[in-house]
N, C-alpha and C positions, 0 to 999 in steps of 0.2 A: 606700811600699807595703809591707804587710806579707805575709809569704808563711807559710803553714801546711800541713805535710805532713801529710795526713790518713792516709795509709797507715801512719804511725808510732803512731796513735791505735787503742785497739780500737773494732771495728765498733760496739758498743752504746753507746759513748761520743762518738763523732765529731761527730753533730749538736749536741749541748749543748756541745761545746768549741768548735765553730766559731761559734756563736751567742754565747758568751761573748767570743770573740776579736773579733768582729764589734762587739759592743756597746762595745768600748773603743775602735775607731777614732773619730777626729775627724770633723766633717762635711767631705766631699768626697775622704776616703782611700779606698782599695781594698784588700780582702782578697783575697789570690792564694791560692786552694786547690788543692793538688796531690793527686790521687786516683787510685786504681786503676780507676775507672769515671766515665763522665759523671755529673754529680751533679745529674740533673733532679729528682729528688724533693727534694732539698735546696733548689733553685732555687723549685719551687714552695711550698715550706713558707714559705721566707723572703718571697716575693711576697705571701702571704696573711696572713702573722703579724709581719712586721718592717717598720713604716712606714718606717723609715730606709732601707730596701734600695731602691737604685736599679734596678728589674726591667729597665728599658729600656737601662740601661748594662752588664747582664750580657753575659759573652762566655764562652765556653769553647772550647779547642782540644785535640784528641788528637794528642800528640807522639810517644806509643808505644803498642802495643796495651794497656798497663796503667799508662798515665801521661796523665793529662787534667790541663789547666791551666784553671782557673776563676776569672774575674775577678768578685767581689761588691763594687761601689762603694756606698759610702754617699752619700746625698745631700747636696748643698752645703747650709750654714746657709740657713735662710729669710731672705727679704727682708721688708719691711713688707707688701708685696702682690705678687700676681701674677695675671694676666689671660691667658686663652686663648680663642680663637674656636673654639667647637664645631665649626662646618665644617671647620677645618683641623687637627683631631685625625686621624690617621692609624690603621690598624689596624681591621681588621673581624672579628666584630662588636662587639668592645670595644676602647676606648680610654682609657688613664688621662688625665684632665685634668691633673693635677698629680702626676706619678709620686713615689711615696715621701712623699708630704705627707698629712698627717691634716686633716678626714676624707678616707678615699679617695673619689674623685669620678670615675666612669666614664660616657663616653657610649656608649650601646648602640643599634646601629642594625641593624633586621631587615627583610628583606624579607617582604611578606605569606606567611602561611603559615609563615615559618621562626620556630623557638623556641630557646631556651636550655634544656638539660635540668634537671631537677628538682636544686636543690642548696640550701644553707644559707649563712648568714654569720654563725656563732658569734661570740658577745661583740660584736654590732654591732645599731644601730638602723639600719634602713633607709629611705631616702625614694626613692620610684620616681616621678619627674617625666616624663611623656609631654609630649614637646615637639612632636612632629609625629605625625599618623597615629594608629592606635587599636591597644591589645594587649588581650590576654585574659591577665591575670594570676591564676595559680592558686597559692593560698596555703593550705598543709595541704589541698589537694584541692578547696578551695572557689574557684569562679571569679569574678574581679571585672573588669568591664569598664572601661578606664583610657583616655579619650582625650585628644587633644592640650590641653593647659592643666590637665589634672588631676594630682594627686599622691595616692599611697598611702603611708602611713607603716605599717611592721610592724617586728615583733622579727625579728633576724636568724636566730634559732632555728628560725623558721617555713620550712617547705620551700617554695620559690618556683619558679615554672616560667612564665616569661613568653613569649606567643607572639604575634606581629605579626598582627592580623587585616587589615591593610593596609600597606604601605610605612610604617615607623615608627622614630622616634628618641625616646629618652628619657635623661634625666640621672638617674643612680643615685647617691646619695651613701650611703656605708657610714659611718657614725659610731660611733666607739667607745664602748661603755656605760661609764658611771663605775664606778669600783672601789666595791664596796659595805663 
């Protein structure tokens, strides 16, 4: 386990340095970051941008008013195959099917009338597969009805806002765009 004291790094350089050190870890290792505040923005940044970050294994503890210890684990090396049962995934309304693996695959469950606020998925191609129920999926303001068994594919730069028109579950695949 590698420890990095971010308090010794100028604030403008912290995130870049943490990303560099994390990238050097072997699969299954953990980077321990000591910080003067809870690193919630860094957690969200890592979860969104670093496929090797095991967001489910993240932990943070406040030891003193200006001393926080955060654990940033790197996923284990991939095996040949992985399988999950969608009904067994925990977490609401989102649950990662294969945490830290590409492409990011998320189960989204919403009650009738519930929605996810408008957002984007930069540098991704998105597949939104309605498994049960029905959704109104707003893409850049244009509404698309998506029922069980239907799939919508769109560029992650597109603003998306899914709303369940009845209790519904979807499988969302966020595939990285190839480098051009």
